[in-house]
C-alpha positions in Angstrom: -13.6 1.3 21.5 -14.9 0.1 18.2 -12.3 -1.1 15.6 -11.6 1.3 12.7 -10.1 0.2 9.4 -9.1 2.6 6.6 -7.7 1.5 3.2 -6.4 2.9 -0.1 -6.1 1.6 -3.6 -3.5 4.1 -4.7 -3.2 7.7 -5.8 -3.1 8.7 -9.4 -5.2 10.0 -12.4 -7.8 7.3 -12.0 -9.2 7.7 -15.5 -11.5 4.7 -15.4 -15.0 3.9 -16.8 -18.0 3.5 -14.6 -17.8 -0.3 -14.6 -14.2 -0.4 -13.3 -15.0 2.4 -10.8 -17.8 0.5 -9.3 -15.6 -2.7 -9.1 -12.9 -0.8 -7.4 -15.3 0.7 -4.9 -16.8 -2.7 -4.1 -13.4 -4.2 -3.5 -12.4 -1.4 -1.2 -15.6 -1.8 0.8 -15.2 -5.6 0.9 -11.6 -5.1 2.1 -12.7 -2.9 4.9 -15.3 -5.5 5.9 -12.5 -8.2 5.9 -10.4 -5.9 8.0 -13.1 -5.1 10.5 -14.0 -8.8 10.9 -10.3 -9.6 11.5 -10.1 -6.8 14.1 -13.2 -8.1 15.9 -11.6 -11.5 16.2 -8.0 -10.3 16.8 -5.8 -7.3 16.5 -5.1 -4.2 14.5 -2.3 -6.2 12.8 -4.7 -8.9 11.8 -7.0 -6.2 10.4 -4.5 -4.5 8.1 -3.1 -7.8 6.8 -6.6 -9.1 6.1 -7.7 -5.9 4.3 -4.5 -5.7 2.2 -4.5 -9.4 1.3 -8.0 -9.1 0.1 -7.0 -6.3 -2.3 -3.9 -8.3 -3.4 -6.1 -11.3 -4.3 -8.5 -9.2 -6.3 -6.2 -8.7 -9.2 -7.6 -5.2 -9.7 -4.9 -3.2 -8.1 -1.1 -3.0 -8.7 -0.4 -5.4 -5.9 -0.5 -9.2 -5.5 -2.0 -10.9 -8.5 -2.5 -7.5 -10.2 1.1 -6.4 -10.0 2.6 -4.7 -13.1 5.7 -5.8 -15.1 9.2 -4.6 -14.8 11.4 -3.9 -17.8 12.3 -7.6 -18.1 8.6 -8.6 -18.3 8.6 -10.1 -14.8 6.8 -9.2 -11.6 8.5 -8.1 -8.4 6.5 -7.2 -5.3 7.1 -5.1 -2.2 5.2 -5.1 1.0 5.6 -3.9 4.6 3.7 -4.1 7.9 4.1 -2.5 11.3 2.6 -3.3 14.6 2.2 -0.2 16.6 1.9 -2.1 19.9 5.5 -3.4 19.8 6.9 -0.8 17.3 8.3 -3.5 15.1 8.1 -3.8 11.3 8.5 -6.6 8.7 8.9 -6.2 5.0 9.8 -8.0 1.7 11.1 -6.4 -1.5 11.6 -7.5 -5.1 10.0 -10.9 -4.5 8.0 -12.9 -7.0 5.7 -15.9 -7.0 4.2 -15.5 -3.6 0.5 -15.8 -2.7 0.5 -12.7 -0.5 3.4 -10.3 -0.1 1.8 -8.7 2.9 1.4 -12.1 4.7 5.1 -12.7 3.9 6.0 -9.3 5.4 4.1 -10.3 8.5 6.1 -13.6 8.6 9.3 -11.5 8.5 8.0 -9.4 11.4 7.0 -12.4 13.6 9.5 -15.1 12.7 12.8 -13.3 11.9 15.2 -10.8 13.5 15.2 -8.7 10.3 13.1 -5.8 9.0 13.4 -6.2 5.2 14.2 -9.3 3.2 14.5 -9.1 -0.5 14.7 -11.2 -3.7 15.6 -14.8 -3.5 16.0 -14.7 0.2 12.4 -13.6 0.5 11.3 -16.3 -1.8 13.1 -18.9 0.3 11.3 -17.6 3.3 8.0 -17.8 1.4 8.7 -21.5 0.8 9.2 -22.0 4.5 5.9 -20.1 5.2 3.9 -22.0 2.6 3.3 -18.9 0.6 4.7 -19.8 -2.8 2.3 -19.8 -5.8 2.4 -20.6 -9.5 3.9 -17.8 -11.5 1.3 -17.9 -14.2 -1.3 -16.6 -11.9 0.3 -13.2 -12.0 0.3 -12.8 -15.8 -2.7 -11.9 -17.9 -3.4 -11.0 -21.5 -4.5 -7.5 -20.5 -1.2 -6.9 -18.7 0.8 -8.4 -21.5 -0.9 -6.0 -23.9 -0.2 -3.0 -21.7 3.4 -4.1 -21.2 4.1 -4.1 -25.0 2.4 -0.7 -25.3 4.5 1.0 -22.7 7.6 -0.7 -23.9 6.9 0.7 -27.4 6.4 4.2 -26.0 9.7 3.9 -24.1 11.6 2.9 -27.3 10.1 5.9 -29.0 11.3 8.2 -26.3 7.8 9.0 -25.0 8.1 7.2 -21.7 9.4 9.0 -18.6 9.1 8.2 -14.9 6.8 11.1 -13.9 4.3 9.9 -16.6 3.9 6.7 -14.6 1.5 8.7 -12.4 -1.1 8.3 -15.2 -1.1 4.6 -14.6 -0.6 4.7 -10.8 -3.5 4.5 -8.5 -3.1 0.9 -7.7 -0.7 0.4 -4.7 -2.8 -0.8 -1.8 -2.6 -0.1 1.9 -4.5 -0.2 5.2 -4.4 1.2 8.7 -6.3 0.1 11.7 -7.1 0.7 15.4 -8.4 -2.3 17.3 -10.7 -2.4 20.3 -7.8 -2.1 22.7 -6.4 1.0 21.0 -3.5 -0.8 19.3 -2.7 0.5 15.8 -1.1 -1.1 12.7 -0.3 -0.3 9.1 0.4 -2.3 5.9 1.3 -1.4 2.3 1.7 -3.7 -0.7 2.6 -3.0 -4.4 3.9 -4.4 -7.6 5.9 -1.2 -8.1 5.8 0.7 -11.4 5.7 -0.3 -15.1 9.1 -0.8 -16.6 11.0 -0.5 -13.3 14.5 -1.9 -13.3 14.7 -5.4 -11.8 15.7 -5.0 -8.1 14.2 -1.5 -7.8 12.7 -1.1 -4.4 10.0 1.5 -3.7 8.6 3.0 -0.5 6.1 0.2 0.3 8.6 -2.0 2.3 10.3 0.9 4.0 9.2 1.9 7.6 8.7 5.7 7.8 8.3 6.0 4.1 5.5 3.7 2.9 4.0 3.0 6.3 4.3 3.7 10.0 2.3 2.7 13.1 2.8 3.7 16.7 0.5 3.2 19.7 -0.6 6.4 21.3 0.0 8.3 18.0 -1.5 6.6 14.9 -0.9 4.6 11.7 -0.2 5.7 8.1 0.1 4.1 4.7 1.4 6.0 1.6 1.0 5.7 -2.1 2.5 7.5 -5.1 5.9 7.9 -6.6 8.1 5.7 -4.4 11.3 7.7 -4.8 9.5 10.8 -3.7 7.9 9.1 -0.7 11.3 7.7 0.4 13.1 11.0 0.1 10.2 12.7 2.0 10.0 10.0 4.7 6.3 10.7 4.2 4.7 8.4 6.8 7.2 9.4 9.5 6.7 13.1 8.7 2.9 12.5 9.1 3.5 10.9 12.5 5.6 13.9 13.6 3.0 16.3 12.3 0.2 14.5 14.1 2.2 14.7 17.4 2.6 18.5 16.8 -1.0 19.4 15.8 -3.1 16.7 17.4 -5.3 16.4 14.3 -4.7 13.7 11.8 -6.5 15.4 8.9 -4.4 18.5 9.4 -1.2 16.4 9.7 -1.8 14.7 6.4 -2.8 17.8 4.5 0.4 19.5 5.8 2.8 16.8 4.8 1.3 16.4 1.3 1.4 20.2 0.8 5.1 20.2 1.7 5.9 17.4 -0.7 4.0 19.2 -3.4 6.1 22.3 -2.8 9.3 20.4 -3.1 8.5 17.7 -5.7 5.4 19.1 -7.4 1.9 17.7 -7.9 0.9 14.2 -9.0 3.4 12.6 -6.6 1.8 11.3 -3.4 -1.2 10.3 -1.3 -1.5 9.0 2.2 -4.1 7.6 4.6 -4.0 7.7 8.4 -5.8 7.0 11.6 -5.1 8.4 15.0 -5.0 6.4 18.2 -8.6 7.5 19.0 -9.9 6.0 15.7 -10.3 9.2 13.5 -9.4 8.4 9.9 -8.1 10.9 7.3 -6.5 11.1 3.9 -4.7 13.6 1.6 -3.3 13.5 -1.9 -2.0 15.8 -4.6 -3.1 13.7 -7.6 -6.4 13.8 -9.5 -7.8 11.1 -7.3 -7.1 8.4 -4.7 -9.1 5.2 -4.1 -9.8 5.2 -0.4 -12.3 4.3 2.3 -12.8 3.6 5.9 -15.2 1.7 8.1 -16.3 1.6 11.8 -19.1 -0.4 13.2 -21.8 -0.6 10.6 -20.6 2.5 8.7 -18.5 2.3 5.6 -17.3 5.1 3.3 -15.5 4.6 -0.1 -14.6 6.9 -2.9 -12.1 7.7 -5.6 
């Protein structure tokens, strides 16, 4: 079968001008191409890591070099990957100063006996893997300005967690099926503005921010991390796909259920079944997403 790669750049309000919209769409398309090339040379796991790493490096999304600031003005990243062929996952949480959180998550998967490694332990592992980077690369004047704006709003009592959805739309993820029918998933994020240091979202948690299982499919979530964790969103999507046999119906069902419990403006999810059919669903104003197969590529917000 032909490899399939689907990606997302987060669910949220996506109030962006035409210039930024076009830039986001181009990066999504380029990330899909990177993933497809990796799948042609290797596996579904290669594909999702390549696609997510491309988006991390872009600096456009809230992941990698574009990660947002915590309440202490620092950056802490989360990422997770899962190989559906072996049903194993690797993840890192609350780690800073690494070139690619998703590559470090893969290192955890392939070179340790653990699933999630956080904080300084993850940074020590990054040093061993050659993935440390200069901290200044993660900080920009644009993000500095936004940090002081949201900090001022918080001091005036006008900042609350649900409002963060207005600025979400930046967590990145990918799912893939390779030519042998193997599936994989990956998710990476910088978290949310003004999060408490050490806060861990859904992105590094199997069954919440991602899931991949051969013979079933692969999923990557985005949105309010606490909602996704409590909903076990990706694992619920897996269960629903097994029940209905249709990935689009499965994703629409789980998002509808989350909306009933936690309200709108909370989640989005992409998925692909083991036959290579991609799908997505979200309850926000928009979600940056796309997929590619062969010479065909689709992207939208």
